C-alpha positions as CSV (number, residue, x, y, z in Angstrom):
1,M,9.8,-11.2,-15.1
2,G,11.3,-7.7,-15.1
3,R,9.5,-4.6,-16.2
4,Q,11.7,-4.2,-19.3
5,Q,11.3,-7.9,-20.3
6,A,7.5,-7.6,-20.0
7,S,7.4,-4.4,-22.1
8,Q,9.7,-6.1,-24.8
9,R,7.4,-9.1,-24.9
10,T,4.2,-7.1,-25.4
11,G,5.9,-4.5,-27.6
12,Q,4.9,-1.7,-25.2
13,R,7.3,0.9,-23.9
14,T,7.2,1.6,-20.2
15,K,8.1,4.9,-18.7
16,P,11.0,4.7,-16.3
17,R,10.0,4.8,-12.6
18,R,10.7,8.1,-11.0
19,A,13.1,6.5,-8.6
20,D,15.2,5.4,-11.5
21,R,15.7,9.0,-12.6
22,V,17.9,9.7,-9.5
23,A,21.6,9.0,-9.7
24,V,24.5,9.9,-7.4
25,K,28.0,10.8,-8.6
26,R,31.1,12.3,-7.2
27,V,31.8,15.8,-8.6
28,Y,35.3,14.7,-9.6
29,A,34.0,11.8,-11.8
30,A,33.6,12.4,-15.5
31,H,30.5,14.1,-16.8
32,A,28.2,11.9,-18.9
33,A,25.3,12.6,-21.2
34,Q,23.0,10.3,-19.2
35,D,23.6,12.4,-16.0
36,G,20.6,14.5,-16.9
37,T,20.5,17.7,-14.7
38,R,23.6,17.7,-12.5
39,I,22.7,19.1,-9.1
40,L,25.3,19.9,-6.5
41,V,23.9,19.0,-3.1
42,D,26.8,20.2,-0.9
43,R,26.8,23.4,1.1
44,L,30.4,24.2,0.1
45,W,31.9,24.4,-3.4
46,P,34.3,21.4,-4.1
47,R,37.9,22.2,-3.6
48,G,40.1,22.8,-6.5
49,L,37.4,22.6,-9.1
50,S,36.4,25.4,-11.5
51,K,32.7,25.9,-12.4
52,D,33.5,25.0,-16.0
53,K,35.1,21.7,-15.1
54,A,32.4,20.8,-12.5
55,K,29.6,21.0,-15.1
56,I,27.0,21.7,-12.4
57,D,23.6,22.8,-13.7
58,I,22.1,23.7,-10.3
59,W,23.6,24.2,-6.8
60,L,21.0,23.5,-4.1
61,K,22.9,24.7,-1.0
62,D,19.7,24.7,1.0
63,I,19.2,20.9,0.7
64,A,22.7,20.2,2.2
65,P,22.9,19.0,5.8
66,S,23.6,21.7,8.4
67,D,27.3,22.3,9.1
68,G,27.0,20.7,12.6
69,L,25.4,17.6,11.3
70,R,28.0,17.3,8.4
71,R,30.9,17.6,10.8
72,R,29.4,15.0,13.2
73,V,29.3,12.3,10.5
74,H,32.6,13.4,8.9
75,G,34.3,12.8,12.2
76,D,32.6,9.5,13.1
77,P,31.6,7.2,10.2
78,E,30.0,4.9,12.9
79,A,27.4,7.7,13.3
80,W,25.9,7.1,9.8
81,A,22.4,5.8,11.0
82,A,22.0,8.8,13.3
83,F,23.1,11.1,10.5
84,V,20.5,9.7,8.1
85,L,17.8,10.1,10.7
86,E,18.7,13.6,11.6
87,Y,19.2,14.6,8.0
88,G,15.7,13.4,7.2
89,R,14.4,15.7,10.0
90,E,16.4,18.6,8.5
91,L,14.9,17.9,5.1
92,A,11.4,18.3,6.6
93,R,12.2,21.9,7.8
94,E,12.8,25.1,5.9
95,P,14.8,26.0,3.9
96,A,15.6,22.4,3.0
97,A,11.9,21.5,2.6
98,S,11.4,24.0,-0.3
99,A,14.6,22.7,-2.0
100,A,13.4,19.1,-1.6
101,R,10.0,20.0,-3.2
102,E,11.8,21.6,-6.1
103,L,14.0,18.6,-6.5
104,L,11.1,16.1,-6.4
105,E,9.2,18.2,-9.0
106,R,12.3,18.1,-11.2
107,I,12.6,14.4,-10.8
108,D,9.0,14.1,-12.1
109,R,10.1,15.8,-15.3
110,E,13.6,14.6,-16.0
111,P,16.6,12.5,-14.8
112,V,18.8,14.1,-12.2
113,T,22.2,13.3,-10.8
114,L,23.0,14.4,-7.2
115,I,26.6,15.6,-7.2
116,Y,28.8,15.6,-4.1
117,A,32.4,16.0,-3.2
118,A,32.9,13.7,-0.2
119,R,35.6,11.0,-0.5
120,N,33.4,8.4,1.1
121,E,31.2,7.2,-1.8
122,A,29.0,4.9,0.4
123,Q,28.2,7.3,3.3
124,N,27.7,10.9,2.2
125,N,24.8,13.4,2.1
126,A,24.0,12.6,-1.6
127,V,23.5,8.9,-0.8
128,A,21.3,9.7,2.2
129,L,19.4,12.3,0.1
130,K,18.8,9.9,-2.7
131,D,17.4,7.3,-0.3
132,W,15.2,9.9,1.3
133,L,13.9,11.1,-2.2
134,V,13.2,7.5,-3.3
135,G,11.3,7.0,-0.1
136,K,9.2,10.1,-0.9
137,L,8.7,9.1,-4.5
138,G,7.5,5.6,-3.4
139,A,5.2,7.1,-0.7
140,G,3.7,9.4,-3.3
141,A,3.0,6.6,-5.7
142,G,1.5,4.6,-2.8
143,R,-0.8,7.4,-1.8
144,A,-1.9,7.9,-5.4
145,R,-2.7,4.2,-5.8
146,A,-4.6,4.2,-2.5
147,A,-6.6,7.2,-3.5
148,T,-7.4,5.6,-6.8
149,A,-8.5,2.4,-5.1
150,R,-10.7,4.3,-2.6
151,A,-12.3,6.2,-5.5
152,G,-12.9,2.9,-7.4
153,G,-14.5,1.4,-4.3
154,K,-16.8,4.4,-3.9
155,K,-17.9,4.0,-7.6
156,A,-18.6,0.3,-7.1
157,K,-20.7,1.0,-4.0
158,A,-22.7,3.7,-5.8
159,A,-23.3,1.4,-8.8
160,K,-24.7,-1.3,-6.5
161,R,-27.3,1.1,-5.0
């Protein structure tokens, strides 16, 4: 049974998972109210689009892949797996690491839509970034559960003494 069905059955409202608060959208697609904070994750401003029409709330240039990495995947779609791996490494280094922390903190507070300009809707930096963020969000939840379980185990041992 799904999370939503269970909450409907019990009458409880569940908070959406943090991973559900991250969407990806092409900058040329229509703006929608459910987009939340629209964050441009490209290093370059999209061609032929004014700032008014783009409806961008934040432009995180520092989280975009390096120019060299971007050019490599743009020229060879077969290099996608290598791009994703190398982009993850770039996200762990400054200045991308600070931008990623800022983005993760924002996702904790509100829904965000990662905006990109690439034509390829399946293989672009926003898709790779979303997957990376979701992995970080899941890992953070796992660490929190593990810490809670460890703390609970310590309490149980102390109670037995």
